[in-house]
PDB file of N, CA, C and O in Angstrom:
ATOM      1  N   MET A   1     -44.825 205.313  76.174  1.00  0.00           N
ATOM      2  CA  MET A   1     -46.140 204.704  76.776  1.00  0.00           C
ATOM      3  C   MET A   1     -45.912 204.272  77.961  1.00  0.00           C
ATOM      4  O   MET A   1     -44.960 203.531  78.205  1.00  0.00           O
ATOM      5  N   SER A   2     -46.956 204.775  79.063  1.00  0.00           N
ATOM      6  CA  SER A   2     -46.662 203.937  80.270  1.00  0.00           C
ATOM      7  C   SER A   2     -46.728 202.707  80.666  1.00  0.00           C
ATOM      8  O   SER A   2     -47.539 202.000  80.068  1.00  0.00           O
ATOM      9  N   LYS A   3     -46.129 202.249  81.478  1.00  0.00           N
ATOM     10  CA  LYS A   3     -45.917 200.916  81.790  1.00  0.00           C
ATOM     11  C   LYS A   3     -46.798 200.561  83.240  1.00  0.00           C
ATOM     12  O   LYS A   3     -46.719 199.469  83.801  1.00  0.00           O
ATOM     13  N   GLU A   4     -47.553 201.579  83.672  1.00  0.00           N
ATOM     14  CA  GLU A   4     -48.189 201.233  84.855  1.00  0.00           C
ATOM     15  C   GLU A   4     -49.409 200.754  84.238  1.00  0.00           C
ATOM     16  O   GLU A   4     -49.815 201.095  83.126  1.00  0.00           O
ATOM     17  N   LYS A   5     -50.094 199.756  85.212  1.00  0.00           N
ATOM     18  CA  LYS A   5     -51.294 199.275  85.104  1.00  0.00           C
ATOM     19  C   LYS A   5     -52.545 200.190  85.458  1.00  0.00           C
ATOM     20  O   LYS A   5     -52.420 200.674  86.583  1.00  0.00           O
ATOM     21  N   PRO A   6     -53.497 200.492  84.929  1.00  0.00           N
ATOM     22  CA  PRO A   6     -54.522 201.261  85.336  1.00  0.00           C
ATOM     23  C   PRO A   6     -55.199 200.812  86.543  1.00  0.00           C
ATOM     24  O   PRO A   6     -55.099 199.609  86.779  1.00  0.00           O
ATOM     25  N   LEU A   7     -55.766 201.417  87.233  1.00  0.00           N
ATOM     26  CA  LEU A   7     -56.629 201.061  88.402  1.00  0.00           C
ATOM     27  C   LEU A   7     -57.937 201.019  87.906  1.00  0.00           C
ATOM     28  O   LEU A   7     -58.504 201.943  87.323  1.00  0.00           O
ATOM     29  N   VAL A   8     -58.530 199.585  88.235  1.00  0.00           N
ATOM     30  CA  VAL A   8     -59.794 199.195  87.829  1.00  0.00           C
ATOM     31  C   VAL A   8     -60.816 199.272  89.165  1.00  0.00           C
ATOM     32  O   VAL A   8     -60.603 198.654  90.208  1.00  0.00           O
ATOM     33  N   CYS A   9     -61.750 199.990  88.969  1.00  0.00           N
ATOM     34  CA  CYS A   9     -62.494 200.128  90.206  1.00  0.00           C
ATOM     35  C   CYS A   9     -64.193 199.859  89.683  1.00  0.00           C
ATOM     36  O   CYS A   9     -64.687 200.263  88.631  1.00  0.00           O
ATOM     37  N   ALA A  10     -64.776 199.172  90.612  1.00  0.00           N
ATOM     38  CA  ALA A  10     -66.163 198.868  90.633  1.00  0.00           C
ATOM     39  C   ALA A  10     -67.076 199.784  91.538  1.00  0.00           C
ATOM     40  O   ALA A  10     -66.990 200.018  92.743  1.00  0.00           O
ATOM     41  N   TYR A  11     -68.103 200.297  90.463  1.00  0.00           N
ATOM     42  CA  TYR A  11     -68.955 201.188  91.566  1.00  0.00           C
ATOM     43  C   TYR A  11     -70.441 200.414  91.645  1.00  0.00           C
ATOM     44  O   TYR A  11     -71.062 199.938  90.694  1.00  0.00           O
ATOM     45  N   TYR A  12     -70.807 200.427  92.976  1.00  0.00           N
ATOM     46  CA  TYR A  12     -72.081 199.388  93.335  1.00  0.00           C
ATOM     47  C   TYR A  12     -73.044 200.380  93.682  1.00  0.00           C
ATOM     48  O   TYR A  12     -72.647 200.981  94.679  1.00  0.00           O
ATOM     49  N   PHE A  13     -74.171 200.813  93.267  1.00  0.00           N
ATOM     50  CA  PHE A  13     -75.309 201.916  93.615  1.00  0.00           C
ATOM     51  C   PHE A  13     -76.379 201.200  94.209  1.00  0.00           C
ATOM     52  O   PHE A  13     -77.255 200.901  93.398  1.00  0.00           O
ATOM     53  N   ARG A  14     -76.567 200.850  95.328  1.00  0.00           N
ATOM     54  CA  ARG A  14     -77.550 199.772  95.540  1.00  0.00           C
ATOM     55  C   ARG A  14     -79.304 200.396  95.090  1.00  0.00           C
ATOM     56  O   ARG A  14     -80.240 199.598  95.034  1.00  0.00           O
ATOM     57  N   ASN A  15     -79.431 201.411  94.899  1.00  0.00           N
ATOM     58  CA  ASN A  15     -80.640 201.919  94.873  1.00  0.00           C
ATOM     59  C   ASN A  15     -81.079 201.763  93.490  1.00  0.00           C
ATOM     60  O   ASN A  15     -82.179 202.246  93.223  1.00  0.00           O
ATOM     61  N   TRP A  16     -80.444 201.193  92.581  1.00  0.00           N
ATOM     62  CA  TRP A  16     -80.910 200.362  91.425  1.00  0.00           C
ATOM     63  C   TRP A  16     -81.544 199.579  91.602  1.00  0.00           C
ATOM     64  O   TRP A  16     -82.463 199.415  90.800  1.00  0.00           O
ATOM     65  N   HIS A  17     -81.427 198.796  92.584  1.00  0.00           N
ATOM     66  CA  HIS A  17     -82.123 197.405  92.758  1.00  0.00           C
ATOM     67  C   HIS A  17     -82.947 197.491  94.072  1.00  0.00           C
ATOM     68  O   HIS A  17     -82.630 198.246  94.991  1.00  0.00           O
ATOM     69  N   PRO A  18     -83.934 196.738  94.099  1.00  0.00           N
ATOM     70  CA  PRO A  18     -84.894 196.292  94.966  1.00  0.00           C
ATOM     71  C   PRO A  18     -83.987 195.705  96.288  1.00  0.00           C
ATOM     72  O   PRO A  18     -83.175 194.781  96.240  1.00  0.00           O
ATOM     73  N   ASN A  19     -84.348 196.478  97.427  1.00  0.00           N
ATOM     74  CA  ASN A  19     -83.949 196.298  98.811  1.00  0.00           C
ATOM     75  C   ASN A  19     -84.651 196.900  99.641  1.00  0.00           C
ATOM     76  O   ASN A  19     -85.351 197.903  99.503  1.00  0.00           O
ATOM     77  N   ARG A  20     -84.367 196.000 100.881  1.00  0.00           N
ATOM     78  CA  ARG A  20     -85.393 196.043 101.964  1.00  0.00           C
ATOM     79  C   ARG A  20     -85.282 197.726 102.396  1.00  0.00           C
ATOM     80  O   ARG A  20     -86.412 198.209 102.459  1.00  0.00           O
ATOM     81  N   GLN A  21     -84.459 198.479 102.631  1.00  0.00           N
ATOM     82  CA  GLN A  21     -84.058 200.099 102.848  1.00  0.00           C
ATOM     83  C   GLN A  21     -84.819 200.841 101.970  1.00  0.00           C
ATOM     84  O   GLN A  21     -85.417 201.811 102.435  1.00  0.00           O
ATOM     85  N   ASN A  22     -84.937 200.546 100.600  1.00  0.00           N
ATOM     86  CA  ASN A  22     -85.950 201.170  99.841  1.00  0.00           C
ATOM     87  C   ASN A  22     -87.177 200.890  99.864  1.00  0.00           C
ATOM     88  O   ASN A  22     -87.953 201.800  99.572  1.00  0.00           O
ATOM     89  N   ASP A  23     -87.645 199.750 100.163  1.00  0.00           N
ATOM     90  CA  ASP A  23     -88.744 199.432 100.416  1.00  0.00           C
ATOM     91  C   ASP A  23     -89.235 199.944 101.920  1.00  0.00           C
ATOM     92  O   ASP A  23     -90.430 199.874 102.207  1.00  0.00           O
ATOM     93  N   LYS A  24     -88.450 200.361 102.685  1.00  0.00           N
ATOM     94  CA  LYS A  24     -88.948 200.861 103.988  1.00  0.00           C
ATOM     95  C   LYS A  24     -89.291 202.602 103.783  1.00  0.00           C
ATOM     96  O   LYS A  24     -90.276 203.233 104.164  1.00  0.00           O
ATOM     97  N   TRP A  25     -88.213 203.017 103.121  1.00  0.00           N
ATOM     98  CA  TRP A  25     -88.107 204.512 102.874  1.00  0.00           C
ATOM     99  C   TRP A  25     -89.244 204.996 102.052  1.00  0.00           C
ATOM    100  O   TRP A  25     -90.025 205.900 102.350  1.00  0.00           O
ATOM    101  N   HIS A  26     -89.232 204.256 100.955  1.00  0.00           N
ATOM    102  CA  HIS A  26     -90.151 204.943  99.482  1.00  0.00           C
ATOM    103  C   HIS A  26     -91.312 203.697  99.261  1.00  0.00           C
ATOM    104  O   HIS A  26     -92.066 203.898  98.310  1.00  0.00           O
ATOM    105  N   GLY A  27     -91.468 202.822  99.796  1.00  0.00           N
ATOM    106  CA  GLY A  27     -92.792 201.751  99.429  1.00  0.00           C
ATOM    107  C   GLY A  27     -91.998 200.755  98.548  1.00  0.00           C
ATOM    108  O   GLY A  27     -90.906 200.934  98.008  1.00  0.00           O
ATOM    109  N   LYS A  28     -92.818 199.640  98.527  1.00  0.00           N
ATOM    110  CA  LYS A  28     -92.211 198.249  98.220  1.00  0.00           C
ATOM    111  C   LYS A  28     -92.158 198.518  96.911  1.00  0.00           C
ATOM    112  O   LYS A  28     -92.982 199.210  96.314  1.00  0.00           O
ATOM    113  N   GLY A  29     -91.039 197.897  96.349  1.00  0.00           N
ATOM    114  CA  GLY A  29     -90.714 197.963  94.864  1.00  0.00           C
ATOM    115  C   GLY A  29     -89.782 199.087  94.359  1.00  0.00           C
ATOM    116  O   GLY A  29     -89.071 198.861  93.379  1.00  0.00           O
ATOM    117  N   TRP A  30     -89.745 200.466  95.072  1.00  0.00           N
ATOM    118  CA  TRP A  30     -89.232 201.161  94.823  1.00  0.00           C
ATOM    119  C   TRP A  30     -87.705 201.089  94.244  1.00  0.00           C
ATOM    120  O   TRP A  30     -87.028 200.207  94.772  1.00  0.00           O
ATOM    121  N   THR A  31     -86.966 201.981  93.108  1.00  0.00           N
ATOM    122  CA  THR A  31     -85.821 201.996  92.997  1.00  0.00           C
ATOM    123  C   THR A  31     -85.464 203.076  92.293  1.00  0.00           C
ATOM    124  O   THR A  31     -86.462 203.680  91.901  1.00  0.00           O
ATOM    125  N   GLU A  32     -84.373 203.611  91.942  1.00  0.00           N
ATOM    126  CA  GLU A  32     -83.913 204.295  91.268  1.00  0.00           C
ATOM    127  C   GLU A  32     -84.488 204.739  90.076  1.00  0.00           C
ATOM    128  O   GLU A  32     -84.515 205.939  89.801  1.00  0.00           O
ATOM    129  N   TRP A  33     -85.010 203.769  89.250  1.00  0.00           N
ATOM    130  CA  TRP A  33     -85.360 203.604  87.939  1.00  0.00           C
ATOM    131  C   TRP A  33     -86.685 204.325  88.253  1.00  0.00           C
ATOM    132  O   TRP A  33     -86.830 205.202  87.402  1.00  0.00           O
ATOM    133  N   ASN A  34     -87.461 204.319  88.914  1.00  0.00           N
ATOM    134  CA  ASN A  34     -88.651 205.020  88.977  1.00  0.00           C
ATOM    135  C   ASN A  34     -88.526 206.598  88.933  1.00  0.00           C
ATOM    136  O   ASN A  34     -89.570 207.162  88.607  1.00  0.00           O
ATOM    137  N   LEU A  35     -87.455 207.404  89.197  1.00  0.00           N
ATOM    138  CA  LEU A  35     -87.140 208.594  88.946  1.00  0.00           C
ATOM    139  C   LEU A  35     -86.485 208.723  87.272  1.00  0.00           C
ATOM    140  O   LEU A  35     -86.752 209.707  86.582  1.00  0.00           O
ATOM    141  N   VAL A  36     -85.803 207.837  86.878  1.00  0.00           N
ATOM    142  CA  VAL A  36     -85.320 207.604  85.535  1.00  0.00           C
ATOM    143  C   VAL A  36     -86.740 207.901  84.686  1.00  0.00           C
ATOM    144  O   VAL A  36     -86.918 208.860  83.935  1.00  0.00           O
ATOM    145  N   LYS A  37     -87.619 206.931  84.966  1.00  0.00           N
ATOM    146  CA  LYS A  37     -88.851 207.082  84.023  1.00  0.00           C
ATOM    147  C   LYS A  37     -89.741 208.411  83.911  1.00  0.00           C
ATOM    148  O   LYS A  37     -90.524 208.810  83.049  1.00  0.00           O
ATOM    149  N   CYS A  38     -89.278 208.961  85.197  1.00  0.00           N
ATOM    150  CA  CYS A  38     -90.111 210.359  85.275  1.00  0.00           C
ATOM    151  C   CYS A  38     -89.388 211.410  84.409  1.00  0.00           C
ATOM    152  O   CYS A  38     -90.054 212.407  84.129  1.00  0.00           O
ATOM    153  N   ALA A  39     -88.220 211.343  83.978  1.00  0.00           N
ATOM    154  CA  ALA A  39     -87.481 212.212  83.326  1.00  0.00           C
ATOM    155  C   ALA A  39     -87.958 213.027  82.313  1.00  0.00           C
ATOM    156  O   ALA A  39     -88.698 212.442  81.521  1.00  0.00           O
ATOM    157  N   THR A  40     -87.759 214.201  82.099  1.00  0.00           N
ATOM    158  CA  THR A  40     -88.138 215.098  81.018  1.00  0.00           C
ATOM    159  C   THR A  40     -87.045 215.858  80.529  1.00  0.00           C
ATOM    160  O   THR A  40     -86.082 216.144  81.239  1.00  0.00           O
ATOM    161  N   PRO A  41     -87.190 216.287  79.012  1.00  0.00           N
ATOM    162  CA  PRO A  41     -85.904 216.979  78.309  1.00  0.00           C
ATOM    163  C   PRO A  41     -85.985 218.063  79.028  1.00  0.00           C
ATOM    164  O   PRO A  41     -86.969 218.592  79.547  1.00  0.00           O
ATOM    165  N   ARG A  42     -84.676 218.415  79.025  1.00  0.00           N
ATOM    166  CA  ARG A  42     -84.357 220.119  79.667  1.00  0.00           C
ATOM    167  C   ARG A  42     -83.894 220.898  78.655  1.00  0.00           C
ATOM    168  O   ARG A  42     -83.829 222.114  78.832  1.00  0.00           O
ATOM    169  N   PHE A  43     -83.513 220.338  77.474  1.00  0.00           N
ATOM    170  CA  PHE A  43     -83.122 221.126  76.326  1.00  0.00           C
ATOM    171  C   PHE A  43     -83.135 220.478  74.926  1.00  0.00           C
ATOM    172  O   PHE A  43     -83.033 219.258  74.799  1.00  0.00           O
ATOM    173  N   GLU A  44     -83.278 221.414  73.751  1.00  0.00           N
ATOM    174  CA  GLU A  44     -83.372 220.830  72.501  1.00  0.00           C
ATOM    175  C   GLU A  44     -82.305 219.667  72.342  1.00  0.00           C
ATOM    176  O   GLU A  44     -81.097 219.882  72.446  1.00  0.00           O
ATOM    177  N   GLY A  45     -82.918 218.251  72.047  1.00  0.00           N
ATOM    178  CA  GLY A  45     -81.949 217.321  71.889  1.00  0.00           C
ATOM    179  C   GLY A  45     -81.873 216.347  72.819  1.00  0.00           C
ATOM    180  O   GLY A  45     -81.392 215.219  72.712  1.00  0.00           O
ATOM    181  N   HIS A  46     -82.407 216.896  73.777  1.00  0.00           N
ATOM    182  CA  HIS A  46     -82.232 216.079  75.146  1.00  0.00           C
ATOM    183  C   HIS A  46     -83.189 214.877  75.177  1.00  0.00           C
ATOM    184  O   HIS A  46     -84.375 215.073  75.442  1.00  0.00           O
ATOM    185  N   LYS A  47     -82.729 213.642  74.918  1.00  0.00           N
ATOM    186  CA  LYS A  47     -83.922 212.725  74.821  1.00  0.00           C
ATOM    187  C   LYS A  47     -84.214 211.741  76.000  1.00  0.00           C
ATOM    188  O   LYS A  47     -83.529 210.744  76.231  1.00  0.00           O
ATOM    189  N   GLN A  48     -85.170 212.084  76.628  1.00  0.00           N
ATOM    190  CA  GLN A  48     -85.302 211.666  77.928  1.00  0.00           C
ATOM    191  C   GLN A  48     -86.947 211.386  77.875  1.00  0.00           C
ATOM    192  O   GLN A  48     -87.600 212.153  77.167  1.00  0.00           O
ATOM    193  N   PRO A  49     -87.566 210.448  78.506  1.00  0.00           N
ATOM    194  CA  PRO A  49     -86.596 209.246  79.575  1.00  0.00           C
ATOM    195  C   PRO A  49     -85.984 208.342  78.884  1.00  0.00           C
ATOM    196  O   PRO A  49     -86.514 207.868  77.879  1.00  0.00           O
ATOM    197  N   LYS A  50     -84.541 207.885  79.390  1.00  0.00           N
ATOM    198  CA  LYS A  50     -83.897 206.637  78.628  1.00  0.00           C
ATOM    199  C   LYS A  50     -84.628 205.317  79.281  1.00  0.00           C
ATOM    200  O   LYS A  50     -84.879 205.010  80.446  1.00  0.00           O
ATOM    201  N   VAL A  51     -84.826 204.764  78.200  1.00  0.00           N
ATOM    202  CA  VAL A  51     -85.383 203.380  78.389  1.00  0.00           C
ATOM    203  C   VAL A  51     -84.326 202.388  78.102  1.00  0.00           C
ATOM    204  O   VAL A  51     -83.724 202.263  77.036  1.00  0.00           O
ATOM    205  N   PRO A  52     -84.148 201.571  79.382  1.00  0.00           N
ATOM    206  CA  PRO A  52     -83.282 200.397  79.337  1.00  0.00           C
ATOM    207  C   PRO A  52     -83.699 199.136  78.174  1.00  0.00           C
ATOM    208  O   PRO A  52     -84.851 198.836  77.864  1.00  0.00           O
ATOM    209  N   LEU A  53     -82.621 198.595  77.716  1.00  0.00           N
ATOM    210  CA  LEU A  53     -83.190 197.511  76.782  1.00  0.00           C
ATOM    211  C   LEU A  53     -83.946 196.366  77.935  1.00  0.00           C
ATOM    212  O   LEU A  53     -83.571 196.264  79.103  1.00  0.00           O
ATOM    213  N   THR A  54     -84.938 195.654  77.395  1.00  0.00           N
ATOM    214  CA  THR A  54     -85.816 194.948  78.093  1.00  0.00           C
ATOM    215  C   THR A  54     -85.163 193.594  78.251  1.00  0.00           C
ATOM    216  O   THR A  54     -85.333 193.039  79.336  1.00  0.00           O
ATOM    217  N   HIS A  55     -84.387 192.934  77.261  1.00  0.00           N
ATOM    218  CA  HIS A  55     -83.869 191.516  77.563  1.00  0.00           C
ATOM    219  C   HIS A  55     -84.887 190.533  77.739  1.00  0.00           C
ATOM    220  O   HIS A  55     -84.570 189.560  78.423  1.00  0.00           O
ATOM    221  N   GLY A  56     -86.196 190.579  77.208  1.00  0.00           N
ATOM    222  CA  GLY A  56     -87.423 189.881  77.441  1.00  0.00           C
ATOM    223  C   GLY A  56     -87.820 190.161  78.557  1.00  0.00           C
ATOM    224  O   GLY A  56     -88.332 189.202  79.134  1.00  0.00           O
ATOM    225  N   CYS A  57     -87.796 191.129  79.134  1.00  0.00           N
ATOM    226  CA  CYS A  57     -88.671 191.567  80.440  1.00  0.00           C
ATOM    227  C   CYS A  57     -89.922 192.318  80.484  1.00  0.00           C
ATOM    228  O   CYS A  57     -90.466 192.867  81.441  1.00  0.00           O
ATOM    229  N   SER A  58     -90.329 192.221  79.050  1.00  0.00           N
ATOM    230  CA  SER A  58     -91.598 193.221  78.577  1.00  0.00           C
ATOM    231  C   SER A  58     -91.412 194.816  79.260  1.00  0.00           C
ATOM    232  O   SER A  58     -92.280 195.336  79.962  1.00  0.00           O
ATOM    233  N   GLY A  59     -90.342 195.348  78.967  1.00  0.00           N
ATOM    234  CA  GLY A  59     -90.409 196.768  79.416  1.00  0.00           C
ATOM    235  C   GLY A  59     -90.223 197.026  80.606  1.00  0.00           C
ATOM    236  O   GLY A  59     -90.341 198.237  80.793  1.00  0.00           O
ATOM    237  N   ILE A  60     -89.966 196.421  81.591  1.00  0.00           N
ATOM    238  CA  ILE A  60     -89.808 196.556  83.078  1.00  0.00           C
ATOM    239  C   ILE A  60     -87.981 197.389  82.961  1.00  0.00           C
ATOM    240  O   ILE A  60     -87.304 197.398  81.934  1.00  0.00           O
ATOM    241  N   TYR A  61     -87.611 197.932  84.167  1.00  0.00           N
ATOM    242  CA  TYR A  61     -86.513 198.679  84.243  1.00  0.00           C
ATOM    243  C   TYR A  61     -85.574 197.786  84.932  1.00  0.00           C
ATOM    244  O   TYR A  61     -84.390 197.705  84.604  1.00  0.00           O
ATOM    245  N   TYR A  62     -86.109 197.110  85.895  1.00  0.00           N
ATOM    246  CA  TYR A  62     -84.923 195.954  86.687  1.00  0.00           C
ATOM    247  C   TYR A  62     -85.601 194.705  86.590  1.00  0.00           C
ATOM    248  O   TYR A  62     -86.751 194.401  86.906  1.00  0.00           O
ATOM    249  N   CYS A  63     -84.585 193.973  86.046  1.00  0.00           N
ATOM    250  CA  CYS A  63     -85.249 192.515  85.611  1.00  0.00           C
ATOM    251  C   CYS A  63     -83.934 191.431  85.844  1.00  0.00           C
ATOM    252  O   CYS A  63     -82.856 191.738  85.335  1.00  0.00           O
ATOM    253  N   THR A  64     -84.018 190.532  86.396  1.00  0.00           N
ATOM    254  CA  THR A  64     -82.864 189.652  86.657  1.00  0.00           C
ATOM    255  C   THR A  64     -82.654 188.729  85.591  1.00  0.00           C
ATOM    256  O   THR A  64     -81.497 188.342  85.433  1.00  0.00           O
ATOM    257  N   ARG A  65     -83.489 188.322  84.873  1.00  0.00           N
ATOM    258  CA  ARG A  65     -83.740 187.410  83.662  1.00  0.00           C
ATOM    259  C   ARG A  65     -82.413 187.991  82.450  1.00  0.00           C
ATOM    260  O   ARG A  65     -82.267 189.203  82.291  1.00  0.00           O
ATOM    261  N   GLN A  66     -81.650 187.122  81.779  1.00  0.00           N
ATOM    262  CA  GLN A  66     -80.858 187.467  81.035  1.00  0.00           C
ATOM    263  C   GLN A  66     -81.099 186.743  79.696  1.00  0.00           C
ATOM    264  O   GLN A  66     -80.360 186.959  78.736  1.00  0.00           O
TER     265      GLN A  66
END
């Protein structure tokens, strides 16, 4: 068994969260979740759109309440 420690990396994709740049380019409140909501199945068994857990936020895609 290897004794090397794994390299752990974090990936931050800012378009999943509201920000000024998205507001300027796409309109206020736009995030990548807008694209996810419009997804359609591409083949049999492809379940789209994916809907994230709401965590008490009544079905919205981006919520800061936990």
